[in-house]
N, C-alpha and C positions, 0 to 999 in steps of 0.2 A: 814690804812697803818702805819707800824711802821717806826722808824727813819732809820733803816738799809736798807729799801727799798725806801728811799727818793731819788729823782733825785739829790738833792744837795750833796749827798754822792759821786757822780761821779766827777772826775777831770774836771775842767773848767766850771762846771755848777753852776751858781749863781742865784739870784732871778729873774733877767730879762730873762735869758735863760729858766729857769724853767717855768716861766709864758708863754713864747712862745711855749714851748713843750706841756704844758697843753692845749693850744689853738688848737693843732692838735691831741688831744686825748691821749697824752703820760703823764701819771701821776706817774709812778713808775720807779725805777731803772730797775726792771725786764722787764717792757714793752719796755723801751728804749733799753736795751741790746739785745732784741730779733729782733731789726730792723737793717737794713743796714744804717749806719750813712750818707752815701751820699744821699740815698733816703729821709731820715729825713730832711736833709738840703734842698733838692729840694722842698719838701712839705712846709717847713717853708718859703722859698722864694716865693712860689706860693700863699700860703694862709694867711701868717702872715706879712712878712716883705720882700718885694722885694729888699730892699737895703742891705741885708746881704752880707758881703764881705768874702774874703778868710780867714781872721782871724776867723770869725764866723764858717766857715766850719771846720777849724782846731780845734776849740773848741769842735765841735760836734764829729768829728772823734776821737779827743784825749780823750773825755769822754768814748768812746767805748773801746779805746785801753789802757786807763790809762796813757796817755802821756800829758805833758804840751803842750798847743796849739802852743807856740812860737817855739818849736823844730820841728814841723811837717807841718808848714804852706805851704812851697814850695811844698813838696811832695804831700800833700792832694790837693792842687790847681791843680797840674799836673794831678792827677788821675781824678779830677772832669772834667777837660778840655777834657780828653779822653772820658769820658762818655757823655759829653755835649759840643761837638766841637764848637757850635755856641755861647757859653756863653762868655760874656765880663765882666770882673771883675770891680766893682766900687772901690772907694778908701776905705781903711781900716781906 
């Protein structure tokens, strides 16, 4: 994989998030961008870290959209709640 296909080239993706994405089989920017970020977040919560909060969700969605996580946290949380009405957020 070359540097331009690195997950870390995406907005909001640092070492820790990159490692978590690797744990669910996402190793490249291309692989990540081909996925629905809300589904990615759900899989991360189920298989890697059940404590992920709405800020982590915004980071994942923001990486897909090229947006800083702090600008989209409320909107992404509302969308996730529509998709998962029984979900209760933990503290960020």
